C-alpha positions as CSV (number, residue, x, y, z in Angstrom):
1,X,107.6,60.3,181.7
2,X,104.4,60.7,179.7
3,X,104.5,59.7,176.0
4,X,102.4,61.4,173.2
5,X,101.4,58.0,171.9
6,X,100.5,55.2,174.3
7,X,102.4,52.6,172.2
8,X,105.5,54.7,171.8
9,X,107.9,52.4,173.8
10,X,106.8,49.4,171.8
11,X,107.1,51.2,168.4
12,X,110.5,52.6,169.4
13,X,111.8,49.2,170.4
14,X,110.6,47.7,167.0
15,X,112.4,50.6,165.2
16,X,115.6,50.1,167.1
17,X,115.6,46.4,166.4
18,X,115.0,47.0,162.7
19,X,117.9,49.5,162.6
20,X,120.2,47.0,164.3
21,X,119.2,44.2,161.9
22,X,119.8,46.5,158.9
23,X,123.3,47.5,160.2
24,X,124.2,43.9,160.6
25,X,123.7,43.4,156.9
26,X,126.3,46.1,155.9
27,X,129.8,45.1,155.0
28,X,132.9,46.9,156.3
29,X,133.3,48.5,152.8
30,X,129.8,49.8,152.9
31,X,130.4,51.4,156.3
32,X,133.5,53.1,154.9
33,X,131.7,54.3,151.7
34,X,129.1,56.0,153.8
35,X,131.7,57.6,156.1
36,X,133.7,58.9,153.1
37,X,130.6,60.5,151.5
38,X,129.9,62.3,154.8
39,X,133.6,63.3,155.1
40,X,134.0,61.3,158.3
41,X,137.2,59.5,157.5
42,X,140.3,61.0,159.2
43,X,143.7,59.4,158.8
44,X,142.1,56.2,157.6
45,X,139.6,55.9,160.4
46,X,136.0,56.9,161.0
47,X,135.8,60.1,163.1
48,X,132.6,62.0,163.9
49,X,132.7,65.6,164.9
50,X,129.3,65.5,166.7
51,X,126.3,63.4,167.5
52,X,124.5,65.1,164.6
53,X,127.1,63.9,162.1
54,X,126.8,60.4,163.5
55,X,123.0,60.6,163.2
56,X,123.4,61.6,159.6
57,X,125.8,58.7,159.1
58,X,123.5,56.1,160.6
59,X,120.6,57.5,158.5
60,X,122.7,57.3,155.4
61,X,123.7,53.7,156.1
62,X,120.2,52.6,156.7
63,X,118.4,54.5,153.9
64,X,121.0,54.9,151.1
């Protein structure tokens, strides 16, 4: 597979590691707050209708 940027794999790995580190800093309550705001709590549990909804959730958790 040819990448547009020669350092893509390295940059992607750094971004994934950063996202993982940020997620580790969140509390359970913060996860639930984000899920509620995105209407992803069903019967007291997080439930995502699609990968797109989960992507929005992770973006919200990291950036907001």
